[in-house]
C-alpha positions, -999 to +999 in steps of 0.1 A: +128+884+473+156+892+448+152+872+416+181+848+408+200+857+377+198+832+349+230+819+334+237+830+298+248+795+287+231+761+293+248+728+285+222+701+281+234+665+284+211+635+282+224+605+301+215+569+299+239+544+317+270+566+313+284+561+348+321+558+338+321+590+316+302+614+338+329+626+361+355+633+334+329+649+311+316+672+339+351+682+349+361+690+312+329+710+306+335+731+338+372+736+329+363+748+294+335+771+304+354+786+333+385+792+312+364+817+292+348+831+323+314+823+310+283+823+332+268+788+327+247+759+340+248+722+332+215+704+328+218+666+330+187+647+320+188+612+334+168+591+310+160+563+336+196+550+339+199+515+354+236+517+364+251+541+390+245+572+368+216+585+389+234+584+422+265+600+406+245+628+391+229+635+424+264+638+440+276+661+413+245+684+418+251+685+455+287+697+450+281+723+423+251+747+423+254+752+386+243+717+380+206+707+375+196+670+372+162+662+356+153+626+363+127+610+339+102+584+352+112+559+325+134+556+294+117+579+270+146+581+244+170+608+234+145+632+217+124+633+249+155+637+271+167+666+250+132+682+250+132+680+288+167+695+290+157+724+266+125+730+287+145+733+320+175+752+306+175+789+314+203+801+292+200+824+262+224+801+244+217+763+248+243+737+238+234+700+236+260+672+238+261+635+245+269+620+279+293+593+266+322+617+262+324+612+225+320+649+222+350+669+233+340+698+256+370+717+243+349+723+211+323+742+230+338+776+222+338+768+185+300+764+185+293+793+209+314+818+190+294+810+158+262+818+177+276+852+186+284+858+149+246+858+143+236+822+136+206+806+153+218+770+150+254+758+149+258+721+142+289+701+149+304+682+120+324+650+128+346+656+098+371+628+108+350+599+120+367+573+143+337+548+143+336+514+126+332+520+088+305+494+080+283+496+111+285+534+118+303+555+091+288+540+060+252+540+073+257+575+086+270+588+053+240+574+035+216+588+061+232+622+060+230+623+022+193+614+023+186+640+049+203+667+028+182+657-002+149+654+017+152+684+040+171+708+017+194+718+045+231+716+034+246+701+065+272+673+064+264+657+098+228+656+110+233+627+135+255+644+161+238+659+192+266+684+196+248+716+186+243+751+198+210+771+197+196+804+205+170+799+232+141+813+211+150+790+182+151+757+200+120+766+220+101+769+187+109+733+177+086+706+190+104+672+194+088+638+194+096+603+182+133+604+173+133+637+155+162+652+175+186+646+146+163+667+124+163+698+146+182+718+120+157+709+093+127+717+116+144+750+127+150+759+090+112+758+086+110+785+112+136+806+092+166+799+114+201+808+102+225+779+106+260+768+100+283+739+110+318+737+125+342+708+125+344+690+158+365+662+172+351+627+172+365+610+203+368+572+207+343+560+232+364+552+263+339+529+281+304+515+279+284+504+249+270+525+221+233+529+221+233+532+183+233+504+157+222+495+122+186+492+133+185+529+140+195+537+104+162+520+093+142+542+117+160+573+103+147+565+069+111+565+082+117+597+101+129+612+068+095+608+054+080+624+084+103+654+082+097+658+045+060+659+051+064+683+081+086+707+061+064+709+030+029+700+040+025+705+078+001+734+074-015+722+042-018+683+042-046+685+016-020+696-010-002+663-005-031+640-003-051+660-029-023+656-054-023+618-049-061+617-051-061+636-084-037+610-098-060+582-087-091+600-101-072+605-134-063+568-137-098+556-126-115+581-149-094+570-179-100+533-172-138+538-167-140+561-197-124+534-219-147+507-206-177+529-213-165+533-248-161+495-251-196+491-237-211+515-263-194+493-290-214+463-277-186+445-259-192+427-226-174+446-199-176+419-172-165+391-194-138+408-214-125+435-191-134+423-156-099+430-140-097+464-157-131+474-144-120+464-109-089+485-113-109+516-124-133+513-095-104+508-070-086+538-084-117+561-079-123+547-044-086+554-036-090+589-048-120+594-025-101+580+004-071+602-002-091+634-005-109+624+027-076+618+045-064+652+033-095+669+047-091+651+080-054+661+080-065+698+076-088+695+107-060+678+127-036+705+117-058+731+131-061+712+164-024+707+165-016+744+161-042+755+186-033+731+214+003+717+213+010+719+251+014+682+259+050+671+268+066+639+255+083+631+288+074+627+325+097+640+352+100+620+385+121+647+403+145+676+398+177+680+417+198+712+421+196+749+420+193+770+451+158+780+442+129+756+434+137+742+400+111+745+373+107+750+336+121+783+326 
């Protein structure tokens, strides 16, 4: 049997309750890609939508053989939906974008052309934001500044999903939690070349945004995770060992001082009880931190030897003339 040729471009679109925007988004993506005569596929990942999105995506897939729909068993979140889309995408160049039509498909060539210039990751930059200043733009500006500082990657806009990747680059990044916004930082750890291009930020035509101020707080926690991953993923003992040395130093200094006081004939328990407790606790904290570092070293070895588990579960796959599967 002749093997089916894989498309060169894959457009990955996670969807959660975007019924009103799917038809115009699909039509615009097809129009843009066909205007450049590009060989492409569209991978919609239905993240357990509860409106009419699932039925609509099934209809789209039945009408266009270039469409693949991956339906997840439950709402796993955007990182998991993107991971599923990346796994099922077959293109050499993979572009991700949101399903709410706030990303203009007319900007697809801008990202793709940069990939052909030799970059591994091309990130969209919403240079002119149209969102509410206090609930979206201000928190986003703070988060992006923090991400630049913590990750060392000089991008202006980490939050947008509108990005293009070389296949081998995105396949080397493991997503979990809500780390999709940190893909450039994680890819940089692999040595990826990256740049960014200005994109249009379209006003949401319908539906309700899934983002709010609460997500900004979660981003700050994710920042700590990414900082640790970028600097200490393969050597956690360096991180915990440094902290433990600090604790040992404080504890040793305190206990050394108390020993000196004891030799002078002073009562340690009566005169320096709280200080004695501090010294003991500092030493114990040092022991715990060094133990945590050693356990982290062991877990790191386990992680690198067996990281095959996926962070999503697929209920069914719709589309493609051949039996769909992970490329």
